[in-house]
N, C-alpha and C positions, 0 to 999 in steps of 0.2 A: 326175173320176170314179174313175180308177184311183189317185189320189193317196193315199187312206187305205190301200189295199192295198199300195202301194209303201212307204209309211212304216212300216206294220206289218211288212213283210218285212225292211226295213233294221233296224228295232229288234230283230227276232228274231235276225237274223244277228249284230248287234253284241253282244247279250246272250249268245248261244251262244258266240261266240268269246271274250268276256271271261270267261265261266264256265269255259271250258276252260283259259285261262291261269291262272286262280286255282287250279284243281286241280293243274296242273303246278307252279306256284310253291309251293303248300302241300307237295307231295311233296318238292321240292328243299329247302324249309326244314326239313322233318322229317329229311332225310338230313344236312343241315348240322348240325342240333342233335344228332343222334346222333353225328356225328363229333366235335363239340365235347365232348360228354359222355365219349366214349371217350378223347379226348386229355387231358381233365382227370383221368380215372382213371389214365392212364399217368403223368402228371406227379406225382400224389400217390404213386403206387407208387415212382417214382424218388426222390422226396424222402424217403420213408420209408426206403428202402434207404440213401440217403446219410446220413441222421441216424443210422441204425443203425451205419454204418461209423465215424462220428465218435465215437459213444459206446462202441463195443465195443473192449475192449482186445485187443492182439495175443495170440497163443496163450500166450506165456510170461509174461503179466501186464503187459506194457509198455503204456503209453498210446501213442496214435498219434504224439504229439509226441516222446516219448522214442525211439520207433522211428525217426522221421525223423532225430533227432540221431545215433543209432547208424549209420544208413546213411550220413549225411554224413561221419562220422568214418572209416568203412571206405573210402568213396570217396576221401577225402583220402590215406589210407594207400596205396591202389592207385595213385593218381596220382603219389605220390612214388616208388613202386617203378617205375612206368612211365618216369618221368624218368631214374632211374638206369639202367634197361635201355636207354633210347634213347641215353644218353651212351656206354655201353659199346659199343653197336652202331655209333655214329659213330666211336669210336676204332678198332674192328675194321675198319671200312671204310677208314679212313685207312691202317692198317697194310697191308691187302690191296692198296690202290692203290700202295703203295710196293713191295710184293713182286711184284705182277703183272708188271711189265716183266722182272724177273729170271727169273720162272717161265716167261714166254713165250720168253725167250732160251734157257733150259735145254731146254725142249720142242723148240724149233727145232733146237738143236744135237744133242741126244741121242736124241730120239724120232722125228723125221721124217727 
């Protein structure tokens, strides 16, 4: 006797809960699609900027490859200068290590 009423109530509850889930899922799907679209726009923007950098010459008319060659050449020159200065510094430290005992002896004898 109460069976049709119970079955109708259960069907209503199931349909109501599934309709609610569909609405929530549709909202989440819309958010995800909006995020995907935003991310695609950002990717296209970054790619356009990157392509512009590759195509644009440097301010004095050099291409990017030529600019990199010049920078590499300057880097090599600076590394050579650094090696020379490092060698001079090592030589000065060696001389200082030879002089330091005599300097300490002089200080102990005449200054203290």
